[in-house]
PDB file of N, CA, C and O in Angstrom:
ATOM      1  N   UNK A   1      -8.174  -0.810  19.622  1.00  0.00           N
ATOM      2  CA  UNK A   1      -8.283  -0.422  18.272  1.00  0.00           C
ATOM      3  C   UNK A   1      -6.935  -0.086  17.738  1.00  0.00           C
ATOM      4  O   UNK A   1      -6.142   0.608  18.374  1.00  0.00           O
ATOM      5  N   UNK A   2      -6.662  -0.628  16.459  1.00  0.00           N
ATOM      6  CA  UNK A   2      -5.345  -0.231  15.890  1.00  0.00           C
ATOM      7  C   UNK A   2      -5.566   0.884  14.893  1.00  0.00           C
ATOM      8  O   UNK A   2      -6.599   0.908  14.224  1.00  0.00           O
ATOM      9  N   UNK A   3      -4.683   1.754  14.779  1.00  0.00           N
ATOM     10  CA  UNK A   3      -4.795   2.919  13.837  1.00  0.00           C
ATOM     11  C   UNK A   3      -4.449   2.328  12.360  1.00  0.00           C
ATOM     12  O   UNK A   3      -3.457   1.624  12.168  1.00  0.00           O
ATOM     13  N   UNK A   4      -5.281   2.653  11.434  1.00  0.00           N
ATOM     14  CA  UNK A   4      -5.029   2.186  10.090  1.00  0.00           C
ATOM     15  C   UNK A   4      -4.685   3.541   9.276  1.00  0.00           C
ATOM     16  O   UNK A   4      -5.205   4.630   9.517  1.00  0.00           O
ATOM     17  N   UNK A   5      -3.850   3.326   8.406  1.00  0.00           N
ATOM     18  CA  UNK A   5      -3.378   4.486   7.614  1.00  0.00           C
ATOM     19  C   UNK A   5      -4.190   4.391   6.314  1.00  0.00           C
ATOM     20  O   UNK A   5      -4.053   3.381   5.625  1.00  0.00           O
ATOM     21  N   UNK A   6      -5.053   5.401   5.914  1.00  0.00           N
ATOM     22  CA  UNK A   6      -5.725   5.358   4.733  1.00  0.00           C
ATOM     23  C   UNK A   6      -4.822   5.563   3.488  1.00  0.00           C
ATOM     24  O   UNK A   6      -4.236   6.627   3.287  1.00  0.00           O
ATOM     25  N   UNK A   7      -4.743   4.547   2.706  1.00  0.00           N
ATOM     26  CA  UNK A   7      -3.914   4.522   1.543  1.00  0.00           C
ATOM     27  C   UNK A   7      -4.499   5.302   0.468  1.00  0.00           C
ATOM     28  O   UNK A   7      -5.714   5.294   0.267  1.00  0.00           O
ATOM     29  N   UNK A   8      -3.623   6.024  -0.279  1.00  0.00           N
ATOM     30  CA  UNK A   8      -4.140   6.876  -1.434  1.00  0.00           C
ATOM     31  C   UNK A   8      -4.441   5.971  -2.641  1.00  0.00           C
ATOM     32  O   UNK A   8      -4.067   4.800  -2.693  1.00  0.00           O
ATOM     33  N   UNK A   9      -5.096   6.547  -3.542  1.00  0.00           N
ATOM     34  CA  UNK A   9      -5.400   5.694  -4.835  1.00  0.00           C
ATOM     35  C   UNK A   9      -4.221   5.243  -5.626  1.00  0.00           C
ATOM     36  O   UNK A   9      -4.300   4.360  -6.481  1.00  0.00           O
ATOM     37  N   UNK A  10      -3.136   5.869  -5.319  1.00  0.00           N
ATOM     38  CA  UNK A  10      -1.870   5.492  -6.137  1.00  0.00           C
ATOM     39  C   UNK A  10      -1.210   4.303  -5.412  1.00  0.00           C
ATOM     40  O   UNK A  10      -0.348   3.657  -6.008  1.00  0.00           O
ATOM     41  N   UNK A  11      -1.581   3.975  -4.120  1.00  0.00           N
ATOM     42  CA  UNK A  11      -0.881   2.842  -3.538  1.00  0.00           C
ATOM     43  C   UNK A  11       0.570   3.351  -3.150  1.00  0.00           C
ATOM     44  O   UNK A  11       1.461   2.515  -3.297  1.00  0.00           O
ATOM     45  N   UNK A  12       0.890   4.446  -2.734  1.00  0.00           N
ATOM     46  CA  UNK A  12       2.209   5.062  -2.536  1.00  0.00           C
ATOM     47  C   UNK A  12       2.889   4.230  -1.559  1.00  0.00           C
ATOM     48  O   UNK A  12       3.978   3.721  -1.825  1.00  0.00           O
ATOM     49  N   UNK A  13       2.293   4.060  -0.418  1.00  0.00           N
ATOM     50  CA  UNK A  13       3.122   3.450   0.642  1.00  0.00           C
ATOM     51  C   UNK A  13       3.426   1.981   0.272  1.00  0.00           C
ATOM     52  O   UNK A  13       4.559   1.558   0.502  1.00  0.00           O
ATOM     53  N   UNK A  14       2.463   1.143  -0.304  1.00  0.00           N
ATOM     54  CA  UNK A  14       2.754  -0.143  -0.661  1.00  0.00           C
ATOM     55  C   UNK A  14       3.774  -0.284  -1.692  1.00  0.00           C
ATOM     56  O   UNK A  14       4.644  -1.153  -1.635  1.00  0.00           O
ATOM     57  N   UNK A  15       3.665   0.626  -2.702  1.00  0.00           N
ATOM     58  CA  UNK A  15       4.675   0.652  -3.764  1.00  0.00           C
ATOM     59  C   UNK A  15       6.122   0.965  -3.208  1.00  0.00           C
ATOM     60  O   UNK A  15       7.077   0.338  -3.667  1.00  0.00           O
ATOM     61  N   UNK A  16       6.296   1.892  -2.258  1.00  0.00           N
ATOM     62  CA  UNK A  16       7.506   2.304  -1.772  1.00  0.00           C
ATOM     63  C   UNK A  16       8.097   1.201  -0.808  1.00  0.00           C
ATOM     64  O   UNK A  16       9.307   0.971  -0.809  1.00  0.00           O
ATOM     65  N   UNK A  17       7.295   0.582  -0.056  1.00  0.00           N
ATOM     66  CA  UNK A  17       7.710  -0.598   0.804  1.00  0.00           C
ATOM     67  C   UNK A  17       8.205  -1.580  -0.198  1.00  0.00           C
ATOM     68  O   UNK A  17       9.368  -1.967  -0.082  1.00  0.00           O
ATOM     69  N   UNK A  18       7.469  -2.026  -1.162  1.00  0.00           N
ATOM     70  CA  UNK A  18       8.031  -3.023  -2.185  1.00  0.00           C
ATOM     71  C   UNK A  18       9.373  -2.612  -2.844  1.00  0.00           C
ATOM     72  O   UNK A  18      10.324  -3.385  -2.953  1.00  0.00           O
ATOM     73  N   UNK A  19       9.366  -1.359  -3.263  1.00  0.00           N
ATOM     74  CA  UNK A  19      10.642  -0.887  -3.966  1.00  0.00           C
ATOM     75  C   UNK A  19      11.748  -0.936  -3.044  1.00  0.00           C
ATOM     76  O   UNK A  19      12.751  -1.561  -3.387  1.00  0.00           O
ATOM     77  N   UNK A  20      11.703  -0.313  -1.816  1.00  0.00           N
ATOM     78  CA  UNK A  20      12.695  -0.206  -0.954  1.00  0.00           C
ATOM     79  C   UNK A  20      13.227  -1.605  -0.507  1.00  0.00           C
ATOM     80  O   UNK A  20      14.431  -1.859  -0.538  1.00  0.00           O
ATOM     81  N   UNK A  21      12.302  -2.492  -0.097  1.00  0.00           N
ATOM     82  CA  UNK A  21      12.493  -3.849   0.312  1.00  0.00           C
ATOM     83  C   UNK A  21      13.380  -4.510  -0.784  1.00  0.00           C
ATOM     84  O   UNK A  21      14.426  -5.064  -0.444  1.00  0.00           O
ATOM     85  N   UNK A  22      12.991  -4.468  -2.105  1.00  0.00           N
ATOM     86  CA  UNK A  22      13.739  -5.063  -3.167  1.00  0.00           C
ATOM     87  C   UNK A  22      14.976  -4.584  -3.447  1.00  0.00           C
ATOM     88  O   UNK A  22      15.881  -5.326  -3.828  1.00  0.00           O
ATOM     89  N   UNK A  23      15.133  -3.153  -3.263  1.00  0.00           N
ATOM     90  CA  UNK A  23      16.434  -2.461  -3.331  1.00  0.00           C
ATOM     91  C   UNK A  23      17.496  -3.072  -2.423  1.00  0.00           C
ATOM     92  O   UNK A  23      18.671  -3.255  -2.739  1.00  0.00           O
ATOM     93  N   UNK A  24      16.936  -3.360  -1.269  1.00  0.00           N
ATOM     94  CA  UNK A  24      17.684  -3.737   0.066  1.00  0.00           C
ATOM     95  C   UNK A  24      17.960  -5.357  -0.120  1.00  0.00           C
ATOM     96  O   UNK A  24      18.742  -5.921   0.646  1.00  0.00           O
ATOM     97  N   UNK A  25      17.338  -6.018  -1.083  1.00  0.00           N
ATOM     98  CA  UNK A  25      17.482  -7.492  -1.291  1.00  0.00           C
ATOM     99  C   UNK A  25      16.824  -8.207  -0.078  1.00  0.00           C
ATOM    100  O   UNK A  25      17.345  -9.206   0.419  1.00  0.00           O
ATOM    101  N   UNK A  26      15.771  -7.719   0.342  1.00  0.00           N
ATOM    102  CA  UNK A  26      14.942  -8.349   1.448  1.00  0.00           C
ATOM    103  C   UNK A  26      13.748  -8.919   0.962  1.00  0.00           C
ATOM    104  O   UNK A  26      12.909  -8.175   0.455  1.00  0.00           O
ATOM    105  N   UNK A  27      13.553 -10.119   1.042  1.00  0.00           N
ATOM    106  CA  UNK A  27      12.332 -10.942   0.547  1.00  0.00           C
ATOM    107  C   UNK A  27      11.164 -10.700   1.571  1.00  0.00           C
ATOM    108  O   UNK A  27      11.348 -10.346   2.736  1.00  0.00           O
ATOM    109  N   UNK A  28       9.879 -10.946   0.967  1.00  0.00           N
ATOM    110  CA  UNK A  28       8.614 -10.686   1.780  1.00  0.00           C
ATOM    111  C   UNK A  28       8.795 -11.519   3.100  1.00  0.00           C
ATOM    112  O   UNK A  28       8.694 -11.030   4.226  1.00  0.00           O
ATOM    113  N   UNK A  29       9.078 -12.863   2.822  1.00  0.00           N
ATOM    114  CA  UNK A  29       9.247 -13.644   3.960  1.00  0.00           C
ATOM    115  C   UNK A  29      10.177 -13.227   5.190  1.00  0.00           C
ATOM    116  O   UNK A  29       9.876 -13.313   6.381  1.00  0.00           O
ATOM    117  N   UNK A  30      11.338 -12.769   4.660  1.00  0.00           N
ATOM    118  CA  UNK A  30      12.309 -12.158   5.468  1.00  0.00           C
ATOM    119  C   UNK A  30      11.869 -10.911   6.277  1.00  0.00           C
ATOM    120  O   UNK A  30      12.173 -10.781   7.463  1.00  0.00           O
ATOM    121  N   UNK A  31      11.145 -10.001   5.590  1.00  0.00           N
ATOM    122  CA  UNK A  31      10.615  -8.814   6.170  1.00  0.00           C
ATOM    123  C   UNK A  31       9.509  -9.269   7.246  1.00  0.00           C
ATOM    124  O   UNK A  31       9.545  -8.831   8.396  1.00  0.00           O
ATOM    125  N   UNK A  32       8.646 -10.061   6.864  1.00  0.00           N
ATOM    126  CA  UNK A  32       7.675 -10.454   7.805  1.00  0.00           C
ATOM    127  C   UNK A  32       8.280 -11.152   9.070  1.00  0.00           C
ATOM    128  O   UNK A  32       7.784 -10.948  10.178  1.00  0.00           O
ATOM    129  N   UNK A  33       9.389 -12.003   8.887  1.00  0.00           N
ATOM    130  CA  UNK A  33      10.004 -12.556  10.083  1.00  0.00           C
ATOM    131  C   UNK A  33      10.640 -11.486  10.911  1.00  0.00           C
ATOM    132  O   UNK A  33      10.516 -11.539  12.135  1.00  0.00           O
ATOM    133  N   UNK A  34      11.277 -10.566  10.371  1.00  0.00           N
ATOM    134  CA  UNK A  34      11.827  -9.410  11.302  1.00  0.00           C
ATOM    135  C   UNK A  34      10.690  -8.694  12.025  1.00  0.00           C
ATOM    136  O   UNK A  34      10.819  -8.397  13.213  1.00  0.00           O
ATOM    137  N   UNK A  35       9.562  -8.403  11.332  1.00  0.00           N
ATOM    138  CA  UNK A  35       8.382  -7.784  12.013  1.00  0.00           C
ATOM    139  C   UNK A  35       7.878  -8.572  13.115  1.00  0.00           C
ATOM    140  O   UNK A  35       7.586  -8.032  14.182  1.00  0.00           O
ATOM    141  N   UNK A  36       7.752  -9.881  12.914  1.00  0.00           N
ATOM    142  CA  UNK A  36       7.374 -10.794  13.978  1.00  0.00           C
ATOM    143  C   UNK A  36       8.199 -10.749  15.198  1.00  0.00           C
ATOM    144  O   UNK A  36       7.733 -10.745  16.337  1.00  0.00           O
ATOM    145  N   UNK A  37       9.572 -10.711  14.867  1.00  0.00           N
ATOM    146  CA  UNK A  37      10.621 -10.552  15.997  1.00  0.00           C
ATOM    147  C   UNK A  37      10.357  -9.341  16.853  1.00  0.00           C
ATOM    148  O   UNK A  37      10.631  -9.331  18.053  1.00  0.00           O
ATOM    149  N   UNK A  38       9.793  -8.266  16.184  1.00  0.00           N
ATOM    150  CA  UNK A  38       9.562  -6.991  17.016  1.00  0.00           C
ATOM    151  C   UNK A  38       8.010  -7.146  17.505  1.00  0.00           C
ATOM    152  O   UNK A  38       7.441  -6.123  17.887  1.00  0.00           O
ATOM    153  N   UNK A  39       7.390  -8.241  17.508  1.00  0.00           N
ATOM    154  CA  UNK A  39       6.192  -8.496  17.963  1.00  0.00           C
ATOM    155  C   UNK A  39       5.115  -7.659  17.366  1.00  0.00           C
ATOM    156  O   UNK A  39       4.213  -7.131  18.017  1.00  0.00           O
ATOM    157  N   UNK A  40       5.303  -7.565  15.869  1.00  0.00           N
ATOM    158  CA  UNK A  40       4.336  -6.901  15.031  1.00  0.00           C
ATOM    159  C   UNK A  40       3.537  -8.052  14.265  1.00  0.00           C
ATOM    160  O   UNK A  40       4.116  -8.850  13.528  1.00  0.00           O
ATOM    161  N   UNK A  41       2.168  -8.075  14.495  1.00  0.00           N
ATOM    162  CA  UNK A  41       1.554  -9.217  13.782  1.00  0.00           C
ATOM    163  C   UNK A  41       1.377  -8.791  12.295  1.00  0.00           C
ATOM    164  O   UNK A  41       0.809  -7.753  11.955  1.00  0.00           O
ATOM    165  N   UNK A  42       1.908  -9.676  11.472  1.00  0.00           N
ATOM    166  CA  UNK A  42       1.825  -9.553  10.087  1.00  0.00           C
ATOM    167  C   UNK A  42       2.169 -10.875   9.402  1.00  0.00           C
ATOM    168  O   UNK A  42       3.175 -11.479   9.776  1.00  0.00           O
ATOM    169  N   UNK A  43       1.402 -11.365   8.424  1.00  0.00           N
ATOM    170  CA  UNK A  43       1.750 -12.435   7.693  1.00  0.00           C
ATOM    171  C   UNK A  43       2.213 -12.127   6.263  1.00  0.00           C
ATOM    172  O   UNK A  43       2.006 -11.006   5.800  1.00  0.00           O
ATOM    173  N   UNK A  44       2.772 -12.985   5.615  1.00  0.00           N
ATOM    174  CA  UNK A  44       3.273 -12.723   4.281  1.00  0.00           C
ATOM    175  C   UNK A  44       2.101 -12.306   3.375  1.00  0.00           C
ATOM    176  O   UNK A  44       2.235 -11.381   2.575  1.00  0.00           O
ATOM    177  N   UNK A  45       0.969 -12.982   3.502  1.00  0.00           N
ATOM    178  CA  UNK A  45      -0.222 -12.614   2.740  1.00  0.00           C
ATOM    179  C   UNK A  45      -0.596 -11.239   2.913  1.00  0.00           C
ATOM    180  O   UNK A  45      -0.941 -10.539   1.961  1.00  0.00           O
ATOM    181  N   UNK A  46      -0.533 -10.795   4.197  1.00  0.00           N
ATOM    182  CA  UNK A  46      -0.953  -9.411   4.690  1.00  0.00           C
ATOM    183  C   UNK A  46       0.079  -8.344   3.850  1.00  0.00           C
ATOM    184  O   UNK A  46      -0.304  -7.321   3.282  1.00  0.00           O
ATOM    185  N   UNK A  47       1.439  -8.821   3.910  1.00  0.00           N
ATOM    186  CA  UNK A  47       2.369  -7.884   3.273  1.00  0.00           C
ATOM    187  C   UNK A  47       2.101  -7.655   1.782  1.00  0.00           C
ATOM    188  O   UNK A  47       2.216  -6.571   1.210  1.00  0.00           O
ATOM    189  N   UNK A  48       1.703  -8.893   1.189  1.00  0.00           N
ATOM    190  CA  UNK A  48       1.367  -8.876  -0.314  1.00  0.00           C
ATOM    191  C   UNK A  48       0.292  -7.922  -0.520  1.00  0.00           C
ATOM    192  O   UNK A  48       0.365  -7.103  -1.435  1.00  0.00           O
ATOM    193  N   UNK A  49      -0.744  -7.976   0.304  1.00  0.00           N
ATOM    194  CA  UNK A  49      -1.944  -7.119   0.059  1.00  0.00           C
ATOM    195  C   UNK A  49      -1.495  -5.664   0.308  1.00  0.00           C
ATOM    196  O   UNK A  49      -1.903  -4.793  -0.461  1.00  0.00           O
ATOM    197  N   UNK A  50      -0.757  -5.376   1.240  1.00  0.00           N
ATOM    198  CA  UNK A  50      -0.367  -3.972   1.590  1.00  0.00           C
ATOM    199  C   UNK A  50       0.488  -3.472   0.381  1.00  0.00           C
ATOM    200  O   UNK A  50       0.307  -2.352  -0.097  1.00  0.00           O
ATOM    201  N   UNK A  51       1.460  -4.374  -0.114  1.00  0.00           N
ATOM    202  CA  UNK A  51       2.180  -3.907  -1.300  1.00  0.00           C
ATOM    203  C   UNK A  51       1.275  -3.776  -2.555  1.00  0.00           C
ATOM    204  O   UNK A  51       1.568  -2.992  -3.458  1.00  0.00           O
ATOM    205  N   UNK A  52       0.328  -4.449  -2.585  1.00  0.00           N
ATOM    206  CA  UNK A  52      -0.646  -4.282  -3.820  1.00  0.00           C
ATOM    207  C   UNK A  52      -1.690  -3.266  -3.593  1.00  0.00           C
ATOM    208  O   UNK A  52      -2.409  -3.003  -4.558  1.00  0.00           O
ATOM    209  N   UNK A  53      -1.889  -2.672  -2.516  1.00  0.00           N
ATOM    210  CA  UNK A  53      -2.707  -1.698  -2.244  1.00  0.00           C
ATOM    211  C   UNK A  53      -4.204  -2.222  -1.904  1.00  0.00           C
ATOM    212  O   UNK A  53      -5.184  -1.477  -1.890  1.00  0.00           O
ATOM    213  N   UNK A  54      -4.236  -3.476  -1.659  1.00  0.00           N
ATOM    214  CA  UNK A  54      -5.580  -4.112  -1.401  1.00  0.00           C
ATOM    215  C   UNK A  54      -5.941  -3.923   0.195  1.00  0.00           C
ATOM    216  O   UNK A  54      -7.107  -3.858   0.585  1.00  0.00           O
ATOM    217  N   UNK A  55      -4.921  -3.849   0.981  1.00  0.00           N
ATOM    218  CA  UNK A  55      -5.142  -3.795   2.365  1.00  0.00           C
ATOM    219  C   UNK A  55      -4.528  -2.375   3.055  1.00  0.00           C
ATOM    220  O   UNK A  55      -3.494  -1.874   2.613  1.00  0.00           O
ATOM    221  N   UNK A  56      -5.129  -1.897   3.967  1.00  0.00           N
ATOM    222  CA  UNK A  56      -4.565  -0.714   4.663  1.00  0.00           C
ATOM    223  C   UNK A  56      -3.447  -1.201   5.545  1.00  0.00           C
ATOM    224  O   UNK A  56      -3.547  -2.288   6.114  1.00  0.00           O
ATOM    225  N   UNK A  57      -2.319  -0.388   5.687  1.00  0.00           N
ATOM    226  CA  UNK A  57      -1.328  -0.675   6.741  1.00  0.00           C
ATOM    227  C   UNK A  57      -1.693  -0.141   8.100  1.00  0.00           C
ATOM    228  O   UNK A  57      -2.287   0.932   8.200  1.00  0.00           O
ATOM    229  N   UNK A  58      -1.376  -0.816   9.086  1.00  0.00           N
ATOM    230  CA  UNK A  58      -1.516  -0.373  10.486  1.00  0.00           C
ATOM    231  C   UNK A  58      -0.307   0.560  10.804  1.00  0.00           C
ATOM    232  O   UNK A  58       0.774   0.419  10.232  1.00  0.00           O
ATOM    233  N   UNK A  59      -0.538   1.511  11.734  1.00  0.00           N
ATOM    234  CA  UNK A  59       0.594   2.481  12.162  1.00  0.00           C
ATOM    235  C   UNK A  59       1.731   1.670  12.732  1.00  0.00           C
ATOM    236  O   UNK A  59       2.924   1.883  12.516  1.00  0.00           O
ATOM    237  N   UNK A  60       1.255   0.780  13.435  1.00  0.00           N
ATOM    238  CA  UNK A  60       2.420  -0.184  14.217  1.00  0.00           C
ATOM    239  C   UNK A  60       3.203  -0.716  13.030  1.00  0.00           C
ATOM    240  O   UNK A  60       4.419  -0.559  12.920  1.00  0.00           O
ATOM    241  N   UNK A  61       2.423  -1.368  12.127  1.00  0.00           N
ATOM    242  CA  UNK A  61       3.246  -1.964  11.118  1.00  0.00           C
ATOM    243  C   UNK A  61       4.168  -1.136  10.281  1.00  0.00           C
ATOM    244  O   UNK A  61       5.272  -1.556   9.936  1.00  0.00           O
ATOM    245  N   UNK A  62       3.696   0.074   9.947  1.00  0.00           N
ATOM    246  CA  UNK A  62       4.385   1.115   9.176  1.00  0.00           C
ATOM    247  C   UNK A  62       5.747   1.532  10.073  1.00  0.00           C
ATOM    248  O   UNK A  62       6.877   1.543   9.587  1.00  0.00           O
ATOM    249  N   UNK A  63       5.465   1.841  11.341  1.00  0.00           N
ATOM    250  CA  UNK A  63       6.636   2.186  12.118  1.00  0.00           C
ATOM    251  C   UNK A  63       7.788   1.214  12.169  1.00  0.00           C
ATOM    252  O   UNK A  63       8.972   1.546  12.106  1.00  0.00           O
ATOM    253  N   UNK A  64       7.284  -0.150  12.301  1.00  0.00           N
ATOM    254  CA  UNK A  64       8.278  -1.277  12.378  1.00  0.00           C
ATOM    255  C   UNK A  64       8.971  -1.431  11.060  1.00  0.00           C
ATOM    256  O   UNK A  64      10.189  -1.610  11.024  1.00  0.00           O
ATOM    257  N   UNK A  65       8.210  -1.365   9.927  1.00  0.00           N
ATOM    258  CA  UNK A  65       8.738  -1.371   8.554  1.00  0.00           C
ATOM    259  C   UNK A  65       9.890  -0.400   8.332  1.00  0.00           C
ATOM    260  O   UNK A  65      10.939  -0.734   7.782  1.00  0.00           O
ATOM    261  N   UNK A  66       9.616   0.898   8.822  1.00  0.00           N
ATOM    262  CA  UNK A  66      10.451   1.995   8.680  1.00  0.00           C
ATOM    263  C   UNK A  66      11.768   1.684   9.537  1.00  0.00           C
ATOM    264  O   UNK A  66      12.862   2.071   9.126  1.00  0.00           O
ATOM    265  N   UNK A  67      11.649   1.034  10.638  1.00  0.00           N
ATOM    266  CA  UNK A  67      12.699   0.779  11.539  1.00  0.00           C
ATOM    267  C   UNK A  67      13.669  -0.306  10.774  1.00  0.00           C
ATOM    268  O   UNK A  67      14.882  -0.162  10.629  1.00  0.00           O
ATOM    269  N   UNK A  68      12.963  -1.315  10.360  1.00  0.00           N
ATOM    270  CA  UNK A  68      13.710  -2.481   9.682  1.00  0.00           C
ATOM    271  C   UNK A  68      14.378  -2.080   8.481  1.00  0.00           C
ATOM    272  O   UNK A  68      15.535  -2.448   8.274  1.00  0.00           O
ATOM    273  N   UNK A  69      13.668  -1.258   7.562  1.00  0.00           N
ATOM    274  CA  UNK A  69      14.362  -0.899   6.366  1.00  0.00           C
ATOM    275  C   UNK A  69      15.223   0.321   6.441  1.00  0.00           C
ATOM    276  O   UNK A  69      15.829   0.687   5.433  1.00  0.00           O
ATOM    277  N   UNK A  70      15.321   1.007   7.625  1.00  0.00           N
ATOM    278  CA  UNK A  70      16.175   2.039   8.087  1.00  0.00           C
ATOM    279  C   UNK A  70      15.968   3.185   7.079  1.00  0.00           C
ATOM    280  O   UNK A  70      16.918   3.654   6.452  1.00  0.00           O
ATOM    281  N   UNK A  71      14.637   3.648   6.931  1.00  0.00           N
ATOM    282  CA  UNK A  71      14.318   4.717   6.077  1.00  0.00           C
ATOM    283  C   UNK A  71      13.377   5.691   6.845  1.00  0.00           C
ATOM    284  O   UNK A  71      12.872   5.349   7.915  1.00  0.00           O
ATOM    285  N   UNK A  72      13.154   6.877   6.299  1.00  0.00           N
ATOM    286  CA  UNK A  72      12.333   7.768   7.037  1.00  0.00           C
ATOM    287  C   UNK A  72      10.843   7.696   6.572  1.00  0.00           C
ATOM    288  O   UNK A  72      10.532   7.070   5.558  1.00  0.00           O
ATOM    289  N   UNK A  73       9.957   8.341   7.328  1.00  0.00           N
ATOM    290  CA  UNK A  73       8.666   8.192   6.911  1.00  0.00           C
ATOM    291  C   UNK A  73       8.357   8.848   5.489  1.00  0.00           C
ATOM    292  O   UNK A  73       7.451   8.413   4.779  1.00  0.00           O
ATOM    293  N   UNK A  74       9.105   9.841   5.147  1.00  0.00           N
ATOM    294  CA  UNK A  74       9.050  10.551   3.945  1.00  0.00           C
ATOM    295  C   UNK A  74       9.360   9.506   2.799  1.00  0.00           C
ATOM    296  O   UNK A  74       8.731   9.484   1.741  1.00  0.00           O
ATOM    297  N   UNK A  75      10.260   8.752   3.074  1.00  0.00           N
ATOM    298  CA  UNK A  75      10.608   7.685   2.030  1.00  0.00           C
ATOM    299  C   UNK A  75       9.579   6.813   1.790  1.00  0.00           C
ATOM    300  O   UNK A  75       9.444   6.428   0.629  1.00  0.00           O
ATOM    301  N   UNK A  76       8.777   6.394   2.680  1.00  0.00           N
ATOM    302  CA  UNK A  76       7.586   5.577   2.560  1.00  0.00           C
ATOM    303  C   UNK A  76       6.335   6.285   2.107  1.00  0.00           C
ATOM    304  O   UNK A  76       5.567   5.707   1.339  1.00  0.00           O
ATOM    305  N   UNK A  77       6.098   7.456   2.522  1.00  0.00           N
ATOM    306  CA  UNK A  77       4.951   8.186   2.154  1.00  0.00           C
ATOM    307  C   UNK A  77       5.015   9.019   0.923  1.00  0.00           C
ATOM    308  O   UNK A  77       3.953   9.168   0.319  1.00  0.00           O
ATOM    309  N   UNK A  78       6.048   9.566   0.468  1.00  0.00           N
ATOM    310  CA  UNK A  78       6.216  10.248  -0.875  1.00  0.00           C
ATOM    311  C   UNK A  78       6.310   9.433  -2.111  1.00  0.00           C
ATOM    312  O   UNK A  78       6.447   9.983  -3.204  1.00  0.00           O
TER     313      UNK A  78
END
């Protein structure tokens, strides 16, 4: 069973991932590729859904995105 993080109604996590990713000049395809190199299962379609707040993010995915973007959990959750 994979742990899913319940997103708030504001889609804070998804918006923060998108904002930070764009600030760093990283495209969705590039981020997904880096996740896959870390053996984290994610497709570009999944990332799009997470950024839009349509799909919950899994803890493993959040952990890996935090590592790739070199940010803290607070940066992603606040």
